[in-house]
C-alpha positions, 0 to 999 in steps of 0.5 A: 187173534180174537178169543174164540179163535184162540179157543178153537186153535187150542181145541182142534190143534191143541188136542192132537198136538198134546197127544203126539207131544206126550209121546215125544216128551215121555220118550225123552224122559226115559233116557234122562238120568234122574236128578233130585237136586233143587230147581235153580232156574224156574220158568212160569207159563201164564199167557192170557190173564193180566190179573193172574200175574199179580195173583201168582206173585206170592207163588213166584216169590215163594219159589225164589225164596225156597230154592234161591232160584232165578225166575223166568216167565213166558206170556202173550206180548200184549199182557207183558206190562202186567209183569212190570207192576211188581218187577218180580221177573227180570226184564231179560228173563221174560219171553213174549209170545206174539198172538196176532196170528197163528203163524207168529204164534207157531214161530215164537213157540219154536223160538221159545224151545231154543230160548229155554235151552239157552237159559238152561231152565230146569223147571217149568210151572204151568199156571194155566188151568187147562190150556193145551197151548200152555201144556205144550210150551211146558212139555217142550221146554224139556225141563226135568221138572214140569209142574201143572194141573192134571185132570186125573179121572175127570172127563174132557179137557184132555191136554196130554201127559206132559207133567212130572208133577201133577197137581189137583186143581181145587175149585173151592179155594182161591186161585192164589192158593192153587198157585202156591200148591204148584210150588209145594209140589216141588218142595216135597221129597217124595212122589204124591198122587195128586200133589199137594197134600198141604194146607195153604193159609191166607198168610201164604198169599199176602201180596207185597205192597209198592211205594212211591215218593212225593215227586212220583205222586205229584207227577200224577196230580199234575196230569189230573190238574191238566184236565181239571185245573181247580183240582187241589190234592188237599181239597179233593178226594179222587174216586176212580170208576173202571166201567170196563172188562176185557173182551175175554168175558164181556158179561162181567160189565155192570150196565152202563146206565148203572155206572152213570147213575152211581156217578151222578148220585155221588157227585150230587152228595159229595162236593169234595170228590172228583170222579176219574173214569179210567181205562186203556187208550182204546177205551177213551172214546167209551169213557167220553160217552160216560162223561157226556151222559154224567154231564158234571164238571167234576167227572173226568175222562181219564182213560188213556192218560197213564201207562199201566206201570203208572196206574199204581201211583194213581191208586196211591193218591186216590180214595177208592175205586169201583170196578168190574171184575177185571184187571184193575181190581188186581192191579190195585191190590199192590196198593192200599186203595179201597176197591169195590169189585162187582162180580157176576159170571165169576165168583170172588171166592176164587178170583177176589182181589187180594188187596183192600177190597170189598166184593159185591156179588148177587150170588144167583143160582147160575153164578159162577157160569165160567170155570176151568171146566168150560174154558171160561166161556159161558153161553149166557147172553143176558148177564142178569147176575150183573143187572141184579146188582142195584145202584143203591147197594153199591152206593151204600157201600161207597158212602159208608167208606166215604163217610168213615 
């Protein structure tokens, strides 16, 4: 299903179902005995954003440490590989929802209810901001603790009353801190309205870093060498370019001609760099167009060469990456790689990479134009915010790092 169809389903089916579901869940709660024991089997609900599984990792690790809990996760099947990057959730504890049709989505949602009971999950944490589908999954998990964001006195974005712990989403702090707030709601021994009345620091959202041995790194170098036989790790620095952004928000893409100009300028000035254009297998053809237009032997189409789980190894042997605001900016944050992330419709204040990253953001009066309040859907068809980022600005930032 495409993104707009999913938004329509979430609206037209989601609202009546959450109204009906709230009554069912509240009735069951009335007959449930109060259990104040710490949560032991915690389910995280996050469906649609691959990068969010990385941003949520500090919250998941905190839940595991504070409660000595076993963790579970439910996610759309196409996004599941992002959970494998840090391996915080055991493979057997991940439920994958197929989103290819409404029928399979409903079928899997029913299976999900039985899966929750089979694993005796006692707590569900809804990481989605204001999705009705995730609210329904959280409510119908029938767990004794159900934590998520609630709109309180805000109008619109109704998604029922499925929660036992209602947390106020704060649009002025990083989303990783908002995720930590959900865990805090479980930590306090009294009711709060709203949760969570606590200060969350930058230290609370530090990400774990991954490490790889020399054999793993050599295997990736050999893949580079297969496409550019002159490549020598001691002589060449790898510069990664990710010109893509998902169909969820294509307005995040910097104009193609800007990327092409940047690559040509850098290759002309640095004889020791090798530029790899990265991307998913489906983006291979587009990457080839970039390569053809750059027209330089040290520009390589590397799209589709690696599985997502192998990308962090590439990040560990590379010098830097320039990327649109998309998954790679977050995937690379579990490595030391220096990244320059180009922001437009979204703001780095809320969704900046937690890694070794420098955001580049024009900061127009209309930016950000996507938020939790509009389901990340913008009416903009002319993303001037991305066009306002000049090649020279990005090039100067990259050169400062290359010349250090």
